N, C-alpha and C positions, 0 to 999 in steps of 0.2 A: 267798313272798314277800318277806320279809325279805331272803333271798340277791340277788332281782333287786334290789332297791331297793340293796343294798349295791355291786352290781356297777354300777348306775347312776351310783351319787353316784361310784365310782371312775373311771368312764369321764368324768363331766363334769369332775374334778381333773384327768385327765388330758390333757383338751381345751385347758383353760386352761391348765398348766403348757404346752404344745406354743404356743399362742398367746405367752404372754408371752417362751418362746426364741425364738419367729421375731421378736417385737417387738424383743427385744435385740439378737438378730443383725442386724436392718434398721439398728438405730442405730449398731451398731461398724461396720458396711458403710458408713453415710453419713460417720460420722467420719473414716475410711479413706480414700472418696473425697475427701473436702475437704482431706485433710493431703495427698493425693497431688495436687490439682489446683491449691491453692493457691499463690502467689505469696510468699515471706517478704521483707519488706525491714526495715533500720532504720537508724538514722543520728542525730548530734545534734539537739538542737532548744534553743532561745532566746526568750525572749517577755519582752514588756512588760506588767505588769500592775496597774489599777489598781481598788483594792479600797476599803470602807468596811465599818461594822458596823452591826447593824440588831439593835436591844435590842429585849427580849423587852415593856418598857412604856417609855413616852416619858419616862423622869426627866431624861435627859442629852444634850446636842447632839455629835453626832460629825461629822467629817470625813474626808474618802477621802485618800489618798494612794498615790504610786505606787512600787512594787516592782517586781521582777523574776523570772524563774526559769530554770532550766536544767538540761539533763539529757541522757536519750536515751531516743528512741522506736522503736516496732516496727511493723509494720502487714503484715496479712495479708490480701489480696486475693483472690477466683474470678477468674481470668482471662473475660471475656466477659459474666460478668455483672453485676460491679458493685459487689456486695456483701461484705464482709468486717468484718474489726474491729482496733483498733489499742490500744495499751498502752504505758507508760511507765514511767520512774523521773525524777523531776524534783526539784532542790530549789528550792523557793519560798517567797520573803521578801514579806509585804505586811503590811498594819497600816492606821493612820489615828490620829487624835487625836479626844478626848475630854474633854470640858470637865465631870470633876469638881467644879469647883469652882461649879458650881451649886447642889451639894445640901450641904447643912449637914453630913449623914454625914461627907462627905468634907472638904467646906473646913476644918471644924473641924482636921483633921490637917495642913493646909499644903498640900490637892494644887489644883490648878487644870485648866488646859488639858492634858492629857498625852498626849506619844506611845506609841502601843502598837504595837510589833511583834511578829511571828511569825516563826520560821524552822522549815519543815517539808517532811518529805518527802512528795510526792505522787504516787501510782500514779492513773491513769488508766486506763479501761479504756471502750472506744466501739463501740458499734455502727455504722458507714459505708457509703455508698453514695459512689462518685465514678461520673460519668456519662465513659463512654470510647467513645461513639458518635457521633465528628466525621466519619467518613469518613477519619480520619487526622490532624485538627487536633488531636488528644486528645495525640498526642506532641508539642505545643506549648503546649497549656493544656487542662486537665480539672477544673471544679469538683465539687466533693464538700460533704458534709454530714455530722455526725456527731451521736450523744449517748450519753452513758451516766454512769454513777458514777464520783466519784474519790474515793479513799480518802488523808488525808493524817493523819501521823504528827509531832505536834509534836517538835521534838528542841533548841528553844529558844525563848527570847524576850527583853525588852529586860527584864525585869525591874521589872515594875511590883508594889510591895507590894501595893496595892488589890484586885489583880486572881488570881487562879488560874485555870491550864490546864488542861484534861483532857488525856489521851495523845493523843489525837486526833479528825477529825472528818471528816463525809462529806458529800459536795454534789454535787448533778446538772450535769452540765455541758453544753452543746450548741455547737455552733457551725457557721460557714461556711467555705470558700476554695477555693484552684484551686490546681493543680499544675502547675507551670512546666517544662517543657523533661523532664518526666519526672523530676525529681529535685527539685527545689525546693517546698517547698508552705508557701504563706502563708494563715494562718487567722485567723480572727474569733472567739473565744469568750464565753459568759457563763455563770457559774458561781453558782447558788442554795447556798445554805448550809442544809442539810438538819438537822445537830445542832450543838449550842453550838461555838464557840472559846475562850471565857472566861466567867465571871463573878464578880461582887464576892464578897469574903470578909465582909463585914459585911449585905450583903443576900444571903441567898443562892439567891432566886429570880429574882434579877438578873442574864439572861446575854446573851449577844450571839451571833449568827450573823456569818457574811463573805459579803460578795457582791462578786463582783466580775468587770469586765470584761479580757480580754487578749489579745495579737497575738502570735502566734506566727510564727517561722521554723524551720522544719526540712529539711534535709538529707538525703535517703534515697540511699543504696547501692546 
């Protein structure tokens, strides 16, 4: 009886192993098929950014400011389906003004309405959908939408002594746009800060996230 039991266990294990191998093979084939059929393009992108800081507690007022970004982006799309991904590497300068003079903890040190600027390298990664079934009109204009995370790495700031800045932050970005003449893409995006971008030194738990609008123009080769 024990021998039969052992054989049954071995048979079940072999079946599971075979199923896992088949699933893995199917995944590999799907990736290969996607890579073979997908179209990759890349190009430069520039953009205007309007950002503001949202503090963990309402202790001080802040105002938004205009910034910019520039860099390179790539796009991988499956022809005829409309789905794909995009990614990029962008220099991003954004900031705002914070009225630290509202609280004695900072006004006593001589701080008032202070500008805060961050310089970051941003790596967006989006899932996108582009509608290309216009009966030929998509060669002139094709609308699209995208959403996904954005990973930001802080490389500099304007040196506010009352603040400290982490090495980076994460946001969620979503946007819509249109592709013109199969090369020029114009889009509007909004980014929600998920993690904080800065916090004060005197109050450890007083931190701020950045949220911003963006208008982007990219040219794909």
